[in-house]
C-alpha positions, 0 to 999 in steps of 0.5 A: 949883093943881097939875095931874097927868096919868096915862097908861095903856099899851097898845102902839100904842093909845098913839098915841091918847094921843099925839094927845090930848097933841099937841092939849093942846100946841096949847092950851098946857095945863100940868101939874106932873107925869105918872105914866105906864106902858108906852106912856104913858111912851114916847109921853107923854115927848114932851109934856114935851119939847114935841115935837108929832107925834114919836111918830106920826112915828117910828112911821109911819116905822119900824113896818115896819123889822125893826130896830124891831119884828119876830119876828126880833128876838124870836128873835135877842135875846129882845125883839120890840122892839129894844133898840138900834134903838128905844131908842137909835138912834131917839131918839139919832140918827134922830128925836132926843129933845129932852132939854134941853126935857124938863129945862126943862119942870119936869114931874115925869115918873114911869114905872111898872115892875114888879119881877119878884121882888116883883110890886110896882110901882115908880115911877121919876122920870125926870130925865135920859132918856138916862141912864135909858133902861133905866127907860123900856125896862123900863116898856114891856117886855111880858111873854112877848115881852121879856127882863127888864131888870136894874137894881141887882140887880133884874129888871123888866118892864112896869109895866102888869102891876102898875099898869096905870093909876097913878092911886093913885100920882098921888093920893098925890103930892098933885095937886089936879087930875088928867087921866087919858088911857085907851086903851080905850073906856068899856065895855072890861073886861079878861078873864082871861089864860091861866094855863098860859102864865103858869106856863110863862113865869114859874113861877120868879117866883110873885109876878109870875105872880100879878100877871099872873093877877089883872091883869084884876081889878085893872085892872077895879077901877081902871076902875070907880074912875076912873068914880066919880071922874069922875062926882064931878068929881074927875078929868077923863078922856079916853078913845077915843070908839069902838073902833078894831081895832088890835093891841098891836103894830100894823104898819099905818101907816094904823091908827096914824094913825087911832088918833092922829087919834081922840085929837086929835079926842076931845080937841078936842071935850073941850077946853072942858070940860077948861079949865073943869075946870082953872079951876074 
């Protein structure tokens, strides 16, 4: 039996996912592959490297460090999240990512990126995170506050624009069991974004702009499909049991920990059912 996992993004709401994954590490839940997007990729990769607590630790430590996330970064570099500090200094020097453990895990780890020219999602298999850091960075590069990442002559931004919850890709990969971790509660539905702002920023990229304008439709349709699959017993879903007011780029370490602990708690309460689903 093969087990796949799908991880939604959501900025610092992704610490809910980090908490859920850490609780699963405690129980030695094994998966064969992970299809991730945005914060789901950036925080979820620590599951494959088995670095329990790392996502919460470095975010609490550096969230108010201007080198990490700041308006100053945005004004001086075009990226609100620092390329050098967040993606290179932290994982290479300050809170080192265990690439060897990642490689030994045997997990096929996919990150979702959006091709800005075509507006289509692309799914990158990460085999050497340190060498493929720009793919991880592209997956988490939010529109409006990030510069496009160029790779092989193509331009990329946040994978969540084109595939916010990449469950269809996971199904296509053929996993027999699927665990889906969402960062919004059951009743959440996305609302329409400002078309004038989209046109202002991305008028030269009409396919990408169209994706942004219709993102609420595709997101909500995917949520409804996941609910249908869940009710049919075809997927196992972990989602926040309550709404915690938290910004996409939340700066309050207490809020970050609260989101993380909710992920731990919800997964703990669902652990018996999760194991039953995997064993069935």
